[in-house]
PDB file of N, CA, C and O in Angstrom:
ATOM      1  N   MET A   1      57.591  76.021 102.469  1.00  0.00           N
ATOM      2  CA  MET A   1      57.763  76.982 101.410  1.00  0.00           C
ATOM      3  C   MET A   1      58.478  76.325 100.231  1.00  0.00           C
ATOM      4  O   MET A   1      59.262  75.391 100.401  1.00  0.00           O
ATOM      5  N   ALA A   2      58.199  76.817  99.072  1.00  0.00           N
ATOM      6  CA  ALA A   2      58.861  76.325  97.869  1.00  0.00           C
ATOM      7  C   ALA A   2      59.158  77.515  96.965  1.00  0.00           C
ATOM      8  O   ALA A   2      58.409  78.492  96.947  1.00  0.00           O
ATOM      9  N   ASP A   3      60.248  77.429  96.221  1.00  0.00           N
ATOM     10  CA  ASP A   3      60.571  78.496  95.276  1.00  0.00           C
ATOM     11  C   ASP A   3      59.476  78.602  94.234  1.00  0.00           C
ATOM     12  O   ASP A   3      58.902  77.601  93.806  1.00  0.00           O
ATOM     13  N   TYR A   4      59.203  79.812  93.841  1.00  0.00           N
ATOM     14  CA  TYR A   4      58.220  80.055  92.796  1.00  0.00           C
ATOM     15  C   TYR A   4      58.916  80.629  91.570  1.00  0.00           C
ATOM     16  O   TYR A   4      58.777  80.106  90.465  1.00  0.00           O
ATOM     17  N   SER A   5      59.668  81.713  91.775  1.00  0.00           N
ATOM     18  CA  SER A   5      60.441  82.290  90.678  1.00  0.00           C
ATOM     19  C   SER A   5      61.507  83.219  91.233  1.00  0.00           C
ATOM     20  O   SER A   5      61.479  83.596  92.405  1.00  0.00           O
ATOM     21  N   ALA A   6      62.443  83.579  90.374  1.00  0.00           N
ATOM     22  CA  ALA A   6      63.500  84.522  90.728  1.00  0.00           C
ATOM     23  C   ALA A   6      63.800  85.358  89.482  1.00  0.00           C
ATOM     24  O   ALA A   6      63.697  84.876  88.354  1.00  0.00           O
ATOM     25  N   GLU A   7      64.172  86.615  89.709  1.00  0.00           N
ATOM     26  CA  GLU A   7      64.493  87.496  88.592  1.00  0.00           C
ATOM     27  C   GLU A   7      65.427  88.604  89.055  1.00  0.00           C
ATOM     28  O   GLU A   7      65.501  88.907  90.246  1.00  0.00           O
ATOM     29  N   ILE A   8      66.133  89.200  88.120  1.00  0.00           N
ATOM     30  CA  ILE A   8      66.998  90.346  88.393  1.00  0.00           C
ATOM     31  C   ILE A   8      66.429  91.528  87.626  1.00  0.00           C
ATOM     32  O   ILE A   8      66.172  91.433  86.426  1.00  0.00           O
ATOM     33  N   ASP A   9      66.231  92.645  88.322  1.00  0.00           N
ATOM     34  CA  ASP A   9      65.658  93.816  87.658  1.00  0.00           C
ATOM     35  C   ASP A   9      66.750  94.681  87.026  1.00  0.00           C
ATOM     36  O   ASP A   9      67.934  94.353  87.107  1.00  0.00           O
ATOM     37  N   GLU A  10      66.345  95.788  86.396  1.00  0.00           N
ATOM     38  CA  GLU A  10      67.279  96.645  85.670  1.00  0.00           C
ATOM     39  C   GLU A  10      68.274  97.368  86.583  1.00  0.00           C
ATOM     40  O   GLU A  10      69.290  97.872  86.104  1.00  0.00           O
ATOM     41  N   LYS A  11      67.995  97.425  87.899  1.00  0.00           N
ATOM     42  CA  LYS A  11      68.910  98.053  88.853  1.00  0.00           C
ATOM     43  C   LYS A  11      69.833  97.029  89.518  1.00  0.00           C
ATOM     44  O   LYS A  11      70.602  97.376  90.414  1.00  0.00           O
ATOM     45  N   GLY A  12      69.757  95.772  89.081  1.00  0.00           N
ATOM     46  CA  GLY A  12      70.633  94.741  89.621  1.00  0.00           C
ATOM     47  C   GLY A  12      70.135  94.093  90.897  1.00  0.00           C
ATOM     48  O   GLY A  12      70.865  93.323  91.521  1.00  0.00           O
ATOM     49  N   ARG A  13      68.909  94.388  91.299  1.00  0.00           N
ATOM     50  CA  ARG A  13      68.342  93.757  92.499  1.00  0.00           C
ATOM     51  C   ARG A  13      67.811  92.377  92.148  1.00  0.00           C
ATOM     52  O   ARG A  13      67.232  92.165  91.083  1.00  0.00           O
ATOM     53  N   PHE A  14      68.019  91.453  93.062  1.00  0.00           N
ATOM     54  CA  PHE A  14      67.570  90.074  92.879  1.00  0.00           C
ATOM     55  C   PHE A  14      66.250  89.917  93.626  1.00  0.00           C
ATOM     56  O   PHE A  14      66.179  90.193  94.824  1.00  0.00           O
ATOM     57  N   HIS A  15      65.207  89.477  92.930  1.00  0.00           N
ATOM     58  CA  HIS A  15      63.885  89.281  93.525  1.00  0.00           C
ATOM     59  C   HIS A  15      63.585  87.782  93.526  1.00  0.00           C
ATOM     60  O   HIS A  15      63.722  87.107  92.506  1.00  0.00           O
ATOM     61  N   GLN A  16      63.177  87.279  94.684  1.00  0.00           N
ATOM     62  CA  GLN A  16      62.829  85.868  94.781  1.00  0.00           C
ATOM     63  C   GLN A  16      61.423  85.759  95.364  1.00  0.00           C
ATOM     64  O   GLN A  16      61.059  86.483  96.290  1.00  0.00           O
ATOM     65  N   TYR A  17      60.651  84.849  94.806  1.00  0.00           N
ATOM     66  CA  TYR A  17      59.269  84.638  95.219  1.00  0.00           C
ATOM     67  C   TYR A  17      59.104  83.210  95.718  1.00  0.00           C
ATOM     68  O   TYR A  17      59.668  82.272  95.154  1.00  0.00           O
ATOM     69  N   TRP A  18      58.318  83.057  96.789  1.00  0.00           N
ATOM     70  CA  TRP A  18      58.066  81.742  97.366  1.00  0.00           C
ATOM     71  C   TRP A  18      56.572  81.510  97.485  1.00  0.00           C
ATOM     72  O   TRP A  18      55.773  82.447  97.501  1.00  0.00           O
ATOM     73  N   LYS A  19      56.221  80.243  97.568  1.00  0.00           N
ATOM     74  CA  LYS A  19      54.854  79.854  97.916  1.00  0.00           C
ATOM     75  C   LYS A  19      54.847  79.572  99.410  1.00  0.00           C
ATOM     76  O   LYS A  19      55.557  78.682  99.877  1.00  0.00           O
ATOM     77  N   LYS A  20      54.044  80.326 100.168  1.00  0.00           N
ATOM     78  CA  LYS A  20      53.885  80.069 101.598  1.00  0.00           C
ATOM     79  C   LYS A  20      52.575  79.300 101.750  1.00  0.00           C
ATOM     80  O   LYS A  20      51.485  79.850 101.597  1.00  0.00           O
ATOM     81  N   TYR A  21      52.718  78.026 102.052  1.00  0.00           N
ATOM     82  CA  TYR A  21      51.547  77.160 102.119  1.00  0.00           C
ATOM     83  C   TYR A  21      50.770  77.382 103.415  1.00  0.00           C
ATOM     84  O   TYR A  21      51.362  77.536 104.483  1.00  0.00           O
ATOM     85  N   ALA A  22      49.465  77.397 103.315  1.00  0.00           N
ATOM     86  CA  ALA A  22      48.571  77.549 104.465  1.00  0.00           C
ATOM     87  C   ALA A  22      48.165  76.165 104.973  1.00  0.00           C
ATOM     88  O   ALA A  22      48.044  75.224 104.189  1.00  0.00           O
ATOM     89  N   THR A  23      47.958  76.045 106.269  1.00  0.00           N
ATOM     90  CA  THR A  23      47.579  74.756 106.849  1.00  0.00           C
ATOM     91  C   THR A  23      46.212  74.294 106.345  1.00  0.00           C
ATOM     92  O   THR A  23      45.964  73.091 106.272  1.00  0.00           O
ATOM     93  N   GLU A  24      45.326  75.218 105.997  1.00  0.00           N
ATOM     94  CA  GLU A  24      44.001  74.851 105.515  1.00  0.00           C
ATOM     95  C   GLU A  24      43.970  74.599 104.012  1.00  0.00           C
ATOM     96  O   GLU A  24      42.915  74.316 103.445  1.00  0.00           O
ATOM     97  N   GLY A  25      45.131  74.704 103.372  1.00  0.00           N
ATOM     98  CA  GLY A  25      45.219  74.471 101.934  1.00  0.00           C
ATOM     99  C   GLY A  25      45.500  75.751 101.182  1.00  0.00           C
ATOM    100  O   GLY A  25      45.222  76.843 101.677  1.00  0.00           O
ATOM    101  N   GLY A  26      46.038  75.624 100.011  1.00  0.00           N
ATOM    102  CA  GLY A  26      46.368  76.787  99.195  1.00  0.00           C
ATOM    103  C   GLY A  26      47.678  77.422  99.633  1.00  0.00           C
ATOM    104  O   GLY A  26      48.363  76.904 100.514  1.00  0.00           O
ATOM    105  N   TYR A  27      48.023  78.543  99.016  1.00  0.00           N
ATOM    106  CA  TYR A  27      49.250  79.240  99.370  1.00  0.00           C
ATOM    107  C   TYR A  27      49.130  80.718  99.047  1.00  0.00           C
ATOM    108  O   TYR A  27      48.264  81.143  98.282  1.00  0.00           O
ATOM    109  N   SER A  28      50.031  81.494  99.657  1.00  0.00           N
ATOM    110  CA  SER A  28      50.183  82.912  99.359  1.00  0.00           C
ATOM    111  C   SER A  28      51.560  83.095  98.741  1.00  0.00           C
ATOM    112  O   SER A  28      52.494  82.369  99.080  1.00  0.00           O
ATOM    113  N   LEU A  29      51.691  84.046  97.851  1.00  0.00           N
ATOM    114  CA  LEU A  29      52.970  84.343  97.236  1.00  0.00           C
ATOM    115  C   LEU A  29      53.675  85.406  98.085  1.00  0.00           C
ATOM    116  O   LEU A  29      53.113  86.474  98.332  1.00  0.00           O
ATOM    117  N   VAL A  30      54.901  85.118  98.532  1.00  0.00           N
ATOM    118  CA  VAL A  30      55.680  86.085  99.316  1.00  0.00           C
ATOM    119  C   VAL A  30      56.928  86.454  98.528  1.00  0.00           C
ATOM    120  O   VAL A  30      57.342  85.728  97.624  1.00  0.00           O
ATOM    121  N   HIS A  31      57.524  87.590  98.880  1.00  0.00           N
ATOM    122  CA  HIS A  31      58.571  88.195  98.059  1.00  0.00           C
ATOM    123  C   HIS A  31      59.745  88.626  98.928  1.00  0.00           C
ATOM    124  O   HIS A  31      59.555  89.150 100.026  1.00  0.00           O
ATOM    125  N   GLY A  32      60.948  88.405  98.436  1.00  0.00           N
ATOM    126  CA  GLY A  32      62.158  88.892  99.082  1.00  0.00           C
ATOM    127  C   GLY A  32      63.023  89.601  98.052  1.00  0.00           C
ATOM    128  O   GLY A  32      63.071  89.200  96.889  1.00  0.00           O
ATOM    129  N   THR A  33      63.713  90.664  98.485  1.00  0.00           N
ATOM    130  CA  THR A  33      64.589  91.421  97.604  1.00  0.00           C
ATOM    131  C   THR A  33      66.004  91.385  98.174  1.00  0.00           C
ATOM    132  O   THR A  33      66.207  91.576  99.373  1.00  0.00           O
ATOM    133  N   PHE A  34      66.969  91.142  97.308  1.00  0.00           N
ATOM    134  CA  PHE A  34      68.364  91.072  97.712  1.00  0.00           C
ATOM    135  C   PHE A  34      69.151  92.100  96.908  1.00  0.00           C
ATOM    136  O   PHE A  34      69.086  92.112  95.678  1.00  0.00           O
ATOM    137  N   THR A  35      69.899  92.968  97.602  1.00  0.00           N
ATOM    138  CA  THR A  35      70.742  93.962  96.948  1.00  0.00           C
ATOM    139  C   THR A  35      72.177  93.766  97.405  1.00  0.00           C
ATOM    140  O   THR A  35      72.420  93.347  98.538  1.00  0.00           O
ATOM    141  N   TRP A  36      73.128  94.065  96.531  1.00  0.00           N
ATOM    142  CA  TRP A  36      74.536  93.892  96.833  1.00  0.00           C
ATOM    143  C   TRP A  36      75.029  95.085  97.644  1.00  0.00           C
ATOM    144  O   TRP A  36      74.841  96.232  97.240  1.00  0.00           O
ATOM    145  N   ASP A  37      75.659  94.819  98.787  1.00  0.00           N
ATOM    146  CA  ASP A  37      76.237  95.842  99.653  1.00  0.00           C
ATOM    147  C   ASP A  37      77.743  95.886  99.365  1.00  0.00           C
ATOM    148  O   ASP A  37      78.485  95.007  99.804  1.00  0.00           O
ATOM    149  N   THR A  38      78.192  96.903  98.630  1.00  0.00           N
ATOM    150  CA  THR A  38      79.598  96.982  98.240  1.00  0.00           C
ATOM    151  C   THR A  38      80.516  97.233  99.429  1.00  0.00           C
ATOM    152  O   THR A  38      81.682  96.837  99.397  1.00  0.00           O
ATOM    153  N   LYS A  39      80.020  97.876 100.470  1.00  0.00           N
ATOM    154  CA  LYS A  39      80.841  98.152 101.650  1.00  0.00           C
ATOM    155  C   LYS A  39      81.187  96.855 102.389  1.00  0.00           C
ATOM    156  O   LYS A  39      82.324  96.684 102.830  1.00  0.00           O
ATOM    157  N   ASN A  40      80.225  95.943 102.529  1.00  0.00           N
ATOM    158  CA  ASN A  40      80.428  94.696 103.255  1.00  0.00           C
ATOM    159  C   ASN A  40      80.653  93.483 102.345  1.00  0.00           C
ATOM    160  O   ASN A  40      80.892  92.378 102.832  1.00  0.00           O
ATOM    161  N   ASN A  41      80.575  93.688 101.036  1.00  0.00           N
ATOM    162  CA  ASN A  41      80.748  92.616 100.045  1.00  0.00           C
ATOM    163  C   ASN A  41      79.837  91.414 100.300  1.00  0.00           C
ATOM    164  O   ASN A  41      80.284  90.267 100.310  1.00  0.00           O
ATOM    165  N   LYS A  42      78.564  91.702 100.505  1.00  0.00           N
ATOM    166  CA  LYS A  42      77.578  90.636 100.650  1.00  0.00           C
ATOM    167  C   LYS A  42      76.196  91.173 100.301  1.00  0.00           C
ATOM    168  O   LYS A  42      75.986  92.383 100.214  1.00  0.00           O
ATOM    169  N   TYR A  43      75.261  90.250 100.103  1.00  0.00           N
ATOM    170  CA  TYR A  43      73.891  90.644  99.802  1.00  0.00           C
ATOM    171  C   TYR A  43      73.164  91.081 101.058  1.00  0.00           C
ATOM    172  O   TYR A  43      73.368  90.526 102.138  1.00  0.00           O
ATOM    173  N   LYS A  44      72.319  92.078 100.902  1.00  0.00           N
ATOM    174  CA  LYS A  44      71.462  92.561 101.979  1.00  0.00           C
ATOM    175  C   LYS A  44      70.038  92.179 101.598  1.00  0.00           C
ATOM    176  O   LYS A  44      69.552  92.543 100.527  1.00  0.00           O
ATOM    177  N   ALA A  45      69.379  91.449 102.478  1.00  0.00           N
ATOM    178  CA  ALA A  45      68.035  90.938 102.193  1.00  0.00           C
ATOM    179  C   ALA A  45      66.972  91.785 102.868  1.00  0.00           C
ATOM    180  O   ALA A  45      67.176  92.321 103.958  1.00  0.00           O
ATOM    181  N   SER A  46      65.834  91.895 102.200  1.00  0.00           N
ATOM    182  CA  SER A  46      64.674  92.550 102.801  1.00  0.00           C
ATOM    183  C   SER A  46      63.425  91.858 102.267  1.00  0.00           C
ATOM    184  O   SER A  46      63.444  91.217 101.216  1.00  0.00           O
ATOM    185  N   GLY A  47      62.361  92.006 103.007  1.00  0.00           N
ATOM    186  CA  GLY A  47      61.108  91.432 102.566  1.00  0.00           C
ATOM    187  C   GLY A  47      60.570  90.416 103.576  1.00  0.00           C
ATOM    188  O   GLY A  47      61.247  90.023 104.526  1.00  0.00           O
ATOM    189  N   GLN A  48      59.361  90.021 103.336  1.00  0.00           N
ATOM    190  CA  GLN A  48      58.679  89.079 104.218  1.00  0.00           C
ATOM    191  C   GLN A  48      59.247  87.669 104.053  1.00  0.00           C
ATOM    192  O   GLN A  48      59.457  87.210 102.930  1.00  0.00           O
ATOM    193  N   PHE A  49      59.492  86.991 105.161  1.00  0.00           N
ATOM    194  CA  PHE A  49      59.945  85.600 105.193  1.00  0.00           C
ATOM    195  C   PHE A  49      61.360  85.398 104.661  1.00  0.00           C
ATOM    196  O   PHE A  49      61.715  84.284 104.275  1.00  0.00           O
ATOM    197  N   VAL A  50      62.175  86.450 104.633  1.00  0.00           N
ATOM    198  CA  VAL A  50      63.571  86.314 104.236  1.00  0.00           C
ATOM    199  C   VAL A  50      64.370  85.977 105.487  1.00  0.00           C
ATOM    200  O   VAL A  50      64.278  86.688 106.487  1.00  0.00           O
ATOM    201  N   LEU A  51      65.154  84.901 105.446  1.00  0.00           N
ATOM    202  CA  LEU A  51      65.993  84.534 106.579  1.00  0.00           C
ATOM    203  C   LEU A  51      67.116  85.544 106.717  1.00  0.00           C
ATOM    204  O   LEU A  51      67.811  85.839 105.745  1.00  0.00           O
ATOM    205  N   GLN A  52      67.294  86.068 107.904  1.00  0.00           N
ATOM    206  CA  GLN A  52      68.338  87.075 108.150  1.00  0.00           C
ATOM    207  C   GLN A  52      69.591  86.461 108.696  1.00  0.00           C
ATOM    208  O   GLN A  52      70.563  87.170 108.956  1.00  0.00           O
TER     209      GLN A  52
END
């Protein structure tokens, strides 16, 4: 996988996109969303291929 892009939306969520390379060639774009958890003081991740 390689980084493709990252952005912050108007609600403060961090969006990160990766290239998921296929063994037969080419890639698919996958997406992860990170939101700040004020109760635990850390980011909470969701989305496909996000390391937990």
